[in-house]
Each structure stands twice: as structure tokens, then as C-alpha cells.
TORMI-924845 format. One record per residue (C-alpha): y negated, z negated, x negated. Coordinates in steps of 0.001 Angstrom, whole numbers, padded with zeros to 6 digits, always signed. Layout:
% TORMI-924845
YZX ...
This chain:
% TORMI-924845
+000003+000029-000041 -002314-001267-002910 -001625+002555-004725 -002432+004309-001665 -005598+002879-000906 -006383+003642-004544 -005672+007264-004129 -007941+007204-001152 -010442+005585-002535 -010568+008261-005927 -010623+011103-003286 -013798+009836-001620 -015293+008882-004409 -014753+012591-006241 -015860+014064-003055 -018514+012118-003136 -019384+012507-006804 -018844+016524-006039 -021322+016598-002964 -024127+014544-004591 -023860+016760-007659 -024552+020239-005463 -027068+018445-003793 -029189+016902-005909 -028841+020218-008459 -029960+022189-004984 -032672+020113-004172 -033783+019816-007920 -033041+023622-008645 -030359+022729-011575 -028069+024887-011590 -024517+023918-013232 -022801+025780-015774 -022751+028345-014000 -024511+030013-010785 -024413+027993-007778 -023525+031140-005226 -026249+030057-002798 -027900+033886-002273 -025121+035739-001605 -024679+039261+000132 -025562+038284+004204 -025476+041604+005066 -022538+043773+006266 -023845+047585+006430 -022059+049889+009227 -019663+052368+007908 -021914+055029+010267 -025575+054134+009069 -027904+056483+007791 -031393+056135+006436 -034297+054745+008290 -037176+057410+009203 -039828+054328+009149 -039831+050434+008580 -039182+049828+011814 -035674+050893+012317 -035198+049882+008427 -035876+046387+009930 -033839+047095+012921 -030863+047970+010767 -031088+044424+008293 -031296+042483+011611 -027998+044430+012765 -026330+043975+009632 -027039+039912+009262 -023406+038274+008423 -023443+034079+007839 -021136+032941+005155 -019955+029507+004542 -021447+027395+001729 -018100+025715+001191 -016549+027557-001865 -013132+028200-000662 -013656+029635+002683 -016430+031849+001137 -014393+033459-001172 -011857+034264+001671 -015184+035373+003631 -015997+037429+000721 -012254+039265-000228 -012465+039786+003513 -015401+041807+003330 -014526+043584+000386 -011402+045293+001785 -013560+045677+004807 -015952+047795+002724 -013279+049468+000795 -011796+050627+003780 -014948+052154+005168 -015956+053635+001568 -012045+055153+001394 -013143+057499+004555 -016593+058659+003355 -016860+061266+000553 -016606+060609-002977 -019044+059797-005275 -019103+061398-008553 -022310+063037-009692 -021790+066033-012032 -025024+065858-013741 -026576+069648-014816 -028642+070783-017624 -030191+073741-015546 -031696+074148-011883 -032418+070351-011445 -035077+071246-008763 -038619+070872-007876 -040808+069162-010052 -044771+068761-009037 -047249+068662-011283 -048108+066598-014384 -051401+066092-013845 -053975+066649-010848 -057721+066545-010499 -057463+063321-008069 -061266+062119-006816 -060340+058808-005644 -062331+059412-002534 -060463+062400-001210 -057196+062020-002903 -054748+064672-002621 -051110+064861-001684 -048378+066022-003022 -046884+068209-000159 -043724+070732-000178 -043822+073216+002538 -041218+075050+004530 -041954+078015+006837 -038560+078535+008827 -038212+082363+010442 -038981+080854+013630 -038627+077024+015657 -035599+075448+015330 -034307+072468+017118 -034212+070196+014135 -031199+068065+014084 -031053+066034+010447 -033187+066743+006423 -031488+065200+003856 -033586+065065+000540 -031581+064865-002767 -032311+062876-005808 -033411+065078-008900 -031532+063769-011750 -032522+063434-015454 -029975+065081-018155 -030659+062637-020554 -029652+059889-018377 -026697+061398-016521 -025985+057561-014749 -029518+056203-014395 -029758+057268-010732 -032603+058989-009679 -035790+060887-011511 -038961+060146-010402 -037942+059814-006599 -040949+059728-004011 -041652+055826-003266 -043679+056500-000698 -043844+060223+001685 -043603+061277+005021 -041845+064303+006750 -043549+066288+009249 -043129+069279+011550 -045654+071284+013362 -045559+071451+016737 -044974+075609+018128 -046559+073983+021373 -049652+072329+019634 -050046+073608+016212 -050280+069614+015443 -048069+067979+012972 -045251+065082+014380 -044613+062598+012190 -040517+062700+011980 -040003+060345+008760 -042966+057733+007641 -042476+055623+004434 -046610+054982+003632 -046618+051726+004366 -043734+050683+002372 -041645+051336-001037 -038696+053626+000202 -034950+051910-000997 -034245+053289-004514 -031736+056072-003377 -030282+056056-007169 -027815+059130-007388 -027231+059666-003562 -028593+061790-000997 -031600+060442+001474 -030339+061467+005176 -032228+061560+007940 -030723+062343+011749 -031419+062274+015332 -034575+064279+015111 -034096+066172+017867 -036872+068227+017953 -038378+071861+017601 -040357+072924+014399 -040876+076295+012660 -042788+074324+009769 -041783+071427+008255 -043962+069484+005403 -042840+066719+002813 -045360+064567+001542 -046103+062460-001041 -049300+060668-001450 -050813+060702-004868 -052457+056954-005179 -050132+054360-004011 -052203+050816-002816 -054905+052206-005536 -052360+053259-008299 -051110+056954-009186 -047668+058269-008221 -048608+060987-010560 -045764+063018-009819 -042334+063056-007821 -039260+065452-008054 -036237+066584-005714 -032937+067907-006406 -032448+069419-002650 -033553+069523+000525 -031299+070520+003585 -032452+071093+006935 -029918+071279+009500 -030953+073130+012460 -029632+074418+016195 -029273+078018+016585 -029650+078413+020423 -028382+081680+020434 -025676+080762+019097 -024525+077599+019438 -024141+077079+015760 -025588+074645+013046 -026833+075749+009565 -028788+074733+006979 -031950+076565+007783 -033615+075259+004538 -031360+077717+002595 -032173+080661+004731 -032830+084400+003358 -036154+084404+005844 -037280+080454+004942 -040398+080735+002705 -041040+077741+000622 -044474+077109-000559 -045944+073491-002141 -049566+072623-003272 -048378+072045-006419 -045497+072562-009048 -043984+072249-012469 -041900+075160-013565 -039838+075290-016339 -037227+078402-016771 -033727+077286-015250 -034363+073722-015224 -037709+073413-012587 -038881+075677-009703 -039243+075369-006092 -036365+077915-005794 -033932+075069-006780 -034781+073347-004171 -032144+075230-002043 -029448+076779-004361 -026919+074033-003147 -026765+072887-007041 -027031+069109-005940 -025574+067422-008912 -023566+065042-005905 -019976+066864-007316 -017436+068246-005272 -017508+068009-001837 -014199+065278-001060 -012826+062398+000653 -012659+059316-001221 -009627+058473+000252 -006743+059980-002135 -003209+061212-000818 -000288+063047-001903 -001224+066623-002089 -001020+068793-004926 -003517+072442-005547 -001605+075845-006330 -001271+075560-010160 +000841+078412-011631 +001711+078481-015251 +004468+080962-016031 +007096+080380-018479 +009055+083406-017991 +007968+085831-015673 +004146+086769-016293 +001522+086905-013410 -000308+090623-012682 -003238+091421-014314 -004631+090938-010767 -004191+088500-007838 -005206+089538-004266 -005177+086789-001325 -005012+088425+002089 -006038+085644+004763 -005698+086458+008543 -007730+083453+011113 -005894+082569+014141 -008152+084344+015675 -011811+086163+015533 -014494+083702+013918 -017935+083242+013330 -017781+082726+009246 -020428+081421+007283 -019593+080321+004123 -016194+080549+001737 -015674+078529-000754 -013493+078911-003872 -012084+074937-005384 -010695+075055-009059 -007436+073270-009353 -006257+069759-010592 -004483+070282-014245 -001623+068404-014930 -000986+065521-016962 -004203+064313-018655 -005601+067295-019384 -009273+066966-018631 -010243+070635-018491 -012504+071209-015396 -011604+075141-014463 -008159+074905-015805 -006479+078024-014805 -009972+079452-012569 -010639+083058-012811 -013133+084854-014271 -013961+087334-011862 -013779+087305-007568 -014289+089847-005157 -014292+089092-001340 -014310+091395+001468 -014450+090510+004927 -013284+092879+007965 -012085+092768+011523 -008935+094458+010993 -005980+094367+008563 -006468+097874+007354 -009729+096733+006020 -011080+100465+006493 -014697+099029+007184 -014585+095997+005091 -017677+094949+003854 -018423+093368+000018 -019655+089702-000179 -021696+088903-002788 -021261+085091-004799 -024088+082766-004215 -022536+081239-006811 -020280+081678-009295 -019510+078026-010161 -020052+078604-013750 -021085+075029-014231 -018850+072143-013344 -019559+070334-010446 -020143+074044-008288 -017867+076164-006552 -017508+080075-006207 -019444+080316-003066 -019801+083236-001057 -022361+082952+002246 -022101+085144+005556 -024724+085566+008320 -022773+084459+011175 -020218+087231+010579 -017668+087766+012945 -014397+088181+011509 -010607+087848+011129 -009362+089213+007786 -010892+088305+004306 -009071+090092+001068 -009983+088412-002265 -009143+089953-005336 -009047+088153-009000 -008586+089162-012233 -009735+088324-015695 -007279+085535-015418 -007333+082885-018160 -004150+082294-020776 -002416+080176-021989 +000419+080746-025057 -000469+084266-024803 +000398+084120-020569 -001846+084184-017989 -002626+081441-015907 -004148+080743-011922 -005241+077585-010872 -006915+077292-007394 -007694+073511-005502 -008481+075508-002116 -009945+078697-000530 -012150+077004+002137 -013138+079169+004999 -015906+077370+007140 -017378+078489+010164 -020867+078976+011517 -021382+075219+012572 -020520+073985+008965 -017009+073046+010180 -013625+073638+007886 -011419+076589+009284 -007559+076025+009793 -004376+077300+011076 -004511+080501+008846 -002084+083012+007049 -002426+083911+004033 -000275+086092+001495 -000632+087529-002126 -000090+090402-004413 +000665+089796-008040 +002171+086940-007922 +006205+086202-008302 +008313+084665-005603 +009258+081679-006970 +005465+081218-006749 +004769+082223-003366 +005720+079043-001720 +002422+077296-002997 +000085+079542-001401 +000020+077066+001853 -001637+074495-000909 -004988+076929-000883 -005516+076561+003111 -004521+072676+003402 -007899+071490+003401 -007017+068879+000319 -007881+069900-003273 -007724+067416-006115 -005431+065675-003974 -008381+064525-001084 -009640+066245+001991 -012874+068478+001702 -015306+067316+003781 -017602+070172+005302 -021093+070470+003835 -023477+068484+006721 -020978+065512+006779 -020266+065553+002701 -024162+064849+002628 -024386+062303+005464 -021224+060559+004392 -022611+059919+000680 -026078+058639+002260 -023768+056115+004086 -021920+055498+001447 -025085+054415-000664 -025392+050937+001030 -021719+050164+001686 -021385+050556-002562 -024028+048950-003419 -023142+046044-001402 -019652+046512-002761 -021032+046123-006217 -023050+042655-004854 -019827+041438-003279 -017895+041423-006203 -020369+039544-008125 -020980+037579-006214 -016968+036903-005430 -017254+036315-009458 -019205+033874-009239 -017671+032025-006108 -014940+031587-008181 -016567+030469-011100 -018282+027855-008508 -015276+026964-007196 -013710+026279-010703 -016988+024355-011788 -016290+022397-008987 -012678+021634-009814 -013032+020747-013320 -015803+018255-012488 -013002+016923-009852 -010517+016414-012594 -013246+014951-014720 -013574+012731-011992 -010255+011904-011173 -009790+011605-014778 -012405+009102-015286 -011292+007329-011963 -007493+007174-013055 -008717+005489-016027 -010872+003072-014803 -007556+002181-012415 -005444+002435-014955 -007846-000667-016696 -008263-002507-013923 -004229-002142-012868 -003558-003595-016642 -006388-006302-015769 -005013-007733-012136 -001282-007118-013861 -002226-009235-016691 -004146-011697-014151 -001013-011768-012058 +001103-013013-014886 -001094-015426-015774 -001134-016812-012276 +002367-016485-012336 +002959-018537-015248 +000469-021046-013994 +002654-021491-010712 +005575-021620-012815 +003758-024375-014554 +002126-025629-012004 +005914-025981-010020 +007445-027423-013290 +004818-030477-013307 +005211-031016-009563 +008488-031616-010157 +008730-033628-013091 +005387-035452-011106 +007968-035827-008350 +010876-037128-010738 +008733-039711-012535 +006238-040962-009950 +008464-040511-007551 +011005-042744-008770 +008657-045626-009709 +006984-045513-005812 +010597-045440-004845 +010677-048393-006857 +007983-049987-006054 +008824-049913-002586 +012563-051618-003178 +010946-054357-005329 +007744-054831-002604 +010521-054914-000096 +013049-057237-001795 +009793-059851-002427 +008499-059850+000742 +012082-060846+002505 +012688-063686-000400 +010891-066748+000592 +007227-066287-000114 +003701-067616+001899 +003026-065246+005084 -000017-063754+003217 +002794-062621+000269 +004532-061381+002034 +002080-059148+004173 +000740-058113+000783 +003995-057363-000112 +004198-055498+002670 +001129-053129+002381 +002210-052254-001033 +005374-050950-000069 +003858-049276+002865 +001205-047599+000348 +003964-046997-001671 +006110-045029+001084 +002418-042739+001803 +001917-042042-001528 +005577-040712-002098 +005644-038939+000750 +002107-036999+000097 +003584-036172-003161 +006655-034707-001658 +003784-032588+000240 +002059-032060-002736 +004995-030509-004354 +006427-028429-000818 +003181-027201-000247 +002334-025901-003918 -000321-023257-004010 +000199-021958-000364 -002788-020834+001696 -000895-020887+005007 +002187-022470+005891 +003484-021917+009649 +003526-023979+012304 +006990-024910+012228 +007428-026123+009124 +004409-027918+009305 +005478-029957+012328 +008426-030149+010367 +006740-032229+007504 +004985-034003+010017 +007898-035649+011661 +009699-035646+008018 +006496-037816+007010 +006859-040413+009950 +010427-040962+008625 +009295-041846+005443 +007085-043993+005905 +007956-046087+008742 +010504-049047+008003 +012122-050933+011187 +010848-048347+013542 +013082-045998+015836 +011879-042776+015909 +012327-040253+018670 +011125-036349+018391 +010237-034438+021267 +009414-030583+020332 +010351-027489+021301 +013183-025122+020261 +011555-021709+019789 +008246-022394+018031 +005788-019471+017801 +005604-017721+014377 +002134-018663+013701 +000542-018806+010178 -001424-022110+009974 -004371-022119+007863 -005383-024670+004747 -007625-026266+006460 -006172-026536+009661 -003079-028008+007987 -005104-030129+005730 -006787-031835+008824 -004042-032127+010771 -002044-033474+008139 -004805-036010+007874 -005475-036469+011302 -001187-037458+011424 -001504-039389+008412 -003571-041687+009900 -002317-042238+012940 +001228-043105+011570 -000600-045399+008827 -002075-047575+011763 +001258-047531+013428 +002901-049186+010364 +000190-051469+009455 -001247-052570+012780 +000833-051937+015289 +004117-053895+014784 +006115-050967+017245 +010121-051256+017268 +010097-047478+018724 +007524-044474+018232 +007974-040928+019920 +006605-037882+019096 +006159-035380+021521 +005570-031830+020446 +004648-029319+023575 +003470-025657+022588 +002655-023199+025986 +000930-019983+025384 -002237-020911+024497 -002355-024427+023576 -000517-026652+020645 -000551-030969+022077 +001052-033343+019592 +001575-037158+021086 +002331-040098+019061 +003276-042742+021179 +004529-046461+020114 +005610-049463+021808 +003667-051915+019757 +001152-054439+020297 -001839-051956+021482 -005456-052930+021290 -008558-053240+023561 -010104-049626+023477 -013729-051698+023636 -012987-053850+020961 -011802-051740+017673 -012735-052258+014239 -014093-049595+011920 -010972-050655+009466 -008560-049123+012079 -010124-045010+011307 -010041-044112+014974 -013669-042565+014660 -011760-040551+011754 -009458-039158+014296 -012363-038219+016548 -014431-036359+013991 -011448-034380+012227 -010458-033262+015769 -013855-031669+016363 -013834-029886+012823 -010554-028234+014405 -012433-027745+017737 -009607-029718+019028 -009672-032600+022134 -008257-035748+020899 -006929-038540+023999 -006576-042483+022516 -004842-044613+025115 -003907-048000+024269 -003405-051265+026263 -002643-054932+024569 +000742-055605+024396 +002127-052313+025668 +001702-049828+023138 -000853-047155+022131 -000980-043217+022742 -002875-040216+020633 -002832-037432+022107 -004148-034185+020254 -004893-030396+021947 -005733-027573+019872 -005646-023995+020800 -002852-021628+018772 -006093-018945+017964 -007618-021949+016430 -004830-022840+014348 -005609-019631+011811 -008652-020107+011670 -010829-021815+008367 -013520-024227+009798 -017186-023626+008566 -017227-027236+006788 -014884-029859+005556 -014506-033239+006214 -013986-036266+004595 -012615-039882+005643 -011677-042919+003237 -007745-041496+003667 -008250-038525+001988 
């Protein structure tokens, strides 16, 4: 039981120490060995979120994404781990983020120096004039990248800007995006996507102020601009910014051959990598590395769509090399020719020139069509790469997109110039997967990367905070262990001290018992001899006065012997059972009284009640006083001791048949006042009845509940 209490005490003390340490540190701003994770990721970003068009939308997004985390490290770690898994699951459904920075075609750069009149500052502007008014659905801005810092995020993305569209009805500029009053969050290497515009415009303007809070914004840059519109004539969605009829003009620009030019805003060279999903699956690309049968010098593919479709673009993907080969265009042909037709004979085929030849890693060989309806596509490839003198071919996908930008599936493909063992790989060219990942449509790709940016940022923050939470928990555990060790040492020292004290106490008790036994043997024997001698002398022929003195001497010796036996019997006990106490009292009467017949009346069953040391002492001395008076003054021949116990009360009655006395003429030497005072100390009631020549009856009543109590102060008499 003691060990259990000590263990609970250790836990409580350690917990209080840890709690006090943490709260004191938090209140005083004092950090432990590791930073306390008091300010951690509190926002969970929805997987379908896009960039807010103004500050109000931004605040609304932040308010909608609040998440409360526990301050207790164990619960906090569990919540963070769950949040991390949720973020990973959401990210896996979004496009892969793997920027591929090029040295050329970086995008648009505003002029480096402007003559600015501070009273009338001039804004940087990019204007897009479309062929006609289109219902604009979404606009995306891709940051420019610095080739000297390929992983340093965006370069000169405008901190504050606005996007406006000119109304065809009023010829007034209508605000689409407004970030002039607050800095736009740095997009890093991710695109910015503004959705749900749903207004018709023929002209769209991007403006960046040259002054921000009185300070210059000397220049800004953009890598790519996408403007997706819904064509009401054919129901298609297209990037009208890239249309041949779209005009781009700027208020100022910095041009550098093959690096910076306004036309690079719509060249699809985004630097964002390939439009594929993050989640990897078990899909392989077409990769032909013949060991015996060589490929033909010219390979021809014919794709038959499941029905005539309006096709807008065809992309040719490189294959993923096998093993640890890190060649990005392994097996990709040098020359690709694309023809489209309505019939399988290709008599009226139309040759499509490529928009991008995929001559830079991170770009695709792409051909674009002006919403042309067709069903057959013929692709001719030559100038194949060679490995050990053998021609090889590697293609990840031939991705065909309709006018809405959606991937066209359920098509058939045949090939000429490829040996039959490799024909079974042809289906890999139209399965919608490349490099083991699903290909994403252009608009979904850009929007998905914009949605991924806050998720990636939060995942990084959650990982950092999870590390801090683990370190903080380890710190708490280490402090708990230290406190436990210190307290354990204190307990061991305390236990050792208690053991030593208990051992000394045991030795003292043992020594006291030995002394008591020796005292009882020596002194008790002497008192017995005195009693015998006094009785013999009193029975001899001596004068009455001497006989009385000898009887008194014998009485005192007997009382002393009885008290000595009680001392030896009680020892150092602090309490005694009621049955043992009553037995001790009756034994005392039998030892002290001589020539008196004693009758004891007591119940067979005595309650198992512990009597306190003080009450035992008062009862013993009370009974001693009564027996002393009986032996010395009563001259009784018979004594009756009656003990009665009910549910609440103990009644002790001593009655003799002695000479009695007149209660109103009592001398002080009889000690009756002491009996009354001692009864009051025990909160008991005493009744004394006596009739001359008929005997005396003394009755004491005390509550059973009072037997175990300690009186507030002790009472002393002459007989103590």
C-alpha cells in the first residue's frame, strides 16, 4: 500500500513539474531545448481550392480552412500525422510538380527603367486583344523562372496587380482580379489560376503598379499566360491567348533574343514540366530496343478515332528509359510528320506543322489544329536514334485532345515498320499514361498545379511541425524521466531512512520488552514477597494499628504488581481491543482484592472495537480507583462486575456488599470527585449510589463511538 501511494505521488509530482515548466516557459517566452510547437499549421487547404481573385476571397478561404489542433503532444502528433496523410492523398490526385527550367524562351519582362512621375505614376500593362468577345472562364499566370536559380522559385512575379476586361457593351474596364491593396502570396514555381470569371470580353489587361506604398516596383516578369474561353459557336473551350488572331501589346518591355519577348507568353513553354498526375501506377511506355530484328528506317502509325471528332492538339511524349538511364529523350525520333484526314485512304490528307518540336527537355512535340473535324491521323517518324548500331524507338504516348481540351480515348492504332513481336506494345501509345502516370489535360494541369501549391506548402509545414512535435514530446519524456529518477532517488533515500528508523524502533521495542520482562520478574517477585510478608505480619499478634498499616502495605504491593503487569502487557500499543481491555480490568480486580468473592457478568460477544490509548488510560485509572476504594474502605465480601453492551453504549457497573457510605458526607480521600472528572474527560456518564451498611454501586456509561476518540486534554489525579 505504501509503495502504491509513493508511485501515485511520483506521477503527480512529475506531471505537476512538467505542467509548471511548460506553462512558465510559455508565459515567460522561454523555449526549452527545442522549440515548443505552439504555433503550427492551423489551416487545412481544400484540394479543389484555386487562387482568390481579391483580398475578400482570400480571407474567406482562410476562414473556411481553420483547423484546431490539440496542445497535448501525443494528440497533436496523431492529428498532424492524419493531416499529413490527408494532404498526401489529395496531392496524389493532382498533377506532378517537377519544374524543368530552360535557358531560353523565359517569357515576358517589363522594361528595367521607367521615367516615373511620382504625381502620375505609369503602370506596367500587358494587353490581349482577342478576335472577338469570348465568355472567359478562367485565367492563369505562370511565373517566369531564373535559369541561374532553377529551384529558387519565381522571378519578378508582380507583388500587386490587377486583371481587367473591357466590356463590349459599355467599353468600360471591368475588374476581374484585384490585388492592389495587399501583396499577392508568392506563388513560387507554381502557376496562379483564377477561375469562375464567367464574363464576356474582347480585351483583357494585366496591370502592375510601378509604385507600391510609395516605393518603386521597378519591373515584373511572367512566363506564360493562359486565357480559357467558351466558344458559343461550337461549344468548345480553348486557350484564346494562344490563338493566331490574338494580339499582344505591352506598355513597356525588355526584349532579349530567345529569352525575353511578349510572344513567349503564349508559346506553351511554361517550365512546369510534363502534365502528368502525381500518383504513379503500373503502366509502361513503348520502348523498342531490338537485339536481333532491326526497325525500319521509317515508322508509320495510323490512328483511327472511334468517331469523327473536333481535334485541337496532338502531343508526342518521350518514353521513360529503363533502369537508371537518365536520358530524357531516349529513343525519341528526330523527325515527326503528322497528317489528318476524314477517310482512311488519306487522299485528301492535310499536313499539320508542329508548334513545338520538343527540342528542349520539358517540352513536347506538339501540333495544333483549328478545331478541325477528323477521324484518321497518320504519323510518320524517321531519323531514329541508334544504340550499338541498331535503330531504337521510345514513345510514352500519342495524346490526342478534342476542342474542349479533353483526352480522346477508345481509339485504334496500327503500325508499319515495326516487327511483329513489338506490335503488342502499341496500345501503350493510347492508354493515357506516360512515365507510369496519367496524362492530364492542359487546363486541368495548370489548375491542378495551382491547387497543389497550398497543399505542398502546408505539407512542408506539417512535416516541420511534426518534427517539432516529436522533439517536444521527447523533451517532455526526458524531463519526466529526469524528474522520475530524482524522485525515485528521494524515495529510495526516504525508504532507507524509514527502514533504519523502523529497525531502530524494532530494537527499542525489543529492548523495552526485555526490560519489561526483567522488571516484571525482578520487581514483580519482590512485590509478591512484600505482599506475602505483609499478610503474614498482619495475621500475627500485632496491634490493630499495625495490622491496618500492614494491610495497606499489602494492598499497595498488589496494586503495584497489577500496574506492573499492565505496563508489560500494554507495551507500546497505541490502541487495544475492547474485549482485551475488559478482560484486563476484571483480572486486575481479581489480583488486588483479597477475601472478596468476585462475580463477572459480561456478554458472550464483545464488539471488535479499538479503544484509543487515552480512553484506555482513563478507563483503567477509573476502574483502579473503584477497586482501590472497595479494597481499602468497603470491607466487602462480594463484588459484582456487570458489563452490558448494546448497539451504541458500553455500561460498566461495579457493585459491592460492603459498609457503604453516606453520599452527602464523603471525604476527599475517597477519590469520588476524580471518578466524576475522569468520566467527563471521556464524555461518559457516571452514577454513584451508596447506602450505609448495604454497599456501593458505581455505574459508568460511555458511547461506543467515543472509545476510539482522543480527548482534547488529559486529566491527572493523585492516583496516576
